[in-house]
C-alpha positions in Angstrom: 114.4 119.8 115.8 112.1 121.1 113.8 108.7 122.1 115.1 107.1 119.6 112.7 109.3 117.4 114.1 108.6 118.6 117.9 104.5 118.4 117.1 105.3 114.7 115.6 107.2 112.8 118.1 104.4 114.5 120.7 101.8 113.4 119.1 103.2 110.5 118.7 103.4 109.9 122.7 99.9 110.9 122.8 99.0 108.1 120.9 101.6 105.8 122.9 99.6 106.7 125.5 96.8 105.8 124.3 96.7 102.9 123.3 98.4 101.7 126.7 95.3 103.2 128.1 93.5 101.3 125.6 95.2 97.7 126.3 95.9 97.8 122.4 98.9 95.8 122.9 99.2 95.4 119.2 98.4 98.5 117.7 100.8 99.5 119.8 103.8 97.0 118.4 102.5 98.0 114.9 102.9 101.2 115.7 106.0 102.2 114.8 105.8 100.3 111.1 101.9 102.4 110.6 103.6 106.0 111.0 106.2 105.3 108.7 103.9 104.7 105.9 101.5 107.2 107.5 100.8 111.2 106.5 100.8 113.3 108.6 97.5 114.3 108.4 96.3 110.4 108.5 98.4 110.5 112.0 96.5 113.2 113.4 93.6 111.6 112.6 94.5 108.4 114.6 95.8 110.1 117.5 92.4 112.2 118.1 91.3 109.7 117.4 92.2 107.3 120.0 91.8 110.1 122.4 88.7 110.3 121.6 87.7 107.1 122.9 90.5 106.8 125.8 88.3 109.7 127.4 85.0 107.9 126.5 86.1 104.8 128.8 87.7 106.9 131.4 84.9 109.2 132.0 81.8 106.3 132.0 84.8 104.9 134.3 84.0 107.5 136.1 80.6 107.1 135.9 80.2 104.2 136.9 82.5 104.3 139.5 80.4 107.6 141.3 76.6 105.4 139.9 78.4 102.6 143.0 79.1 105.2 145.1 82.8 103.8 144.6 84.2 107.4 143.0 88.2 107.9 144.0 91.3 109.7 141.9 93.1 107.2 139.7 
């Protein structure tokens, strides 16, 4: 497999992981179709945006737990 294909595959895996983490089942179902229609640069943008959204939500959740005194390792 070429390096570009490996990179695209790992990026798609990260997008799938992020969609699951964000509880976005419809986007998860549509991803395969959408990826076939997009250029790699667009996929990279989606990857970055979803990763940022997931990080924001996770950080907010941890901050809420810390404020409540219920922080734990997930």
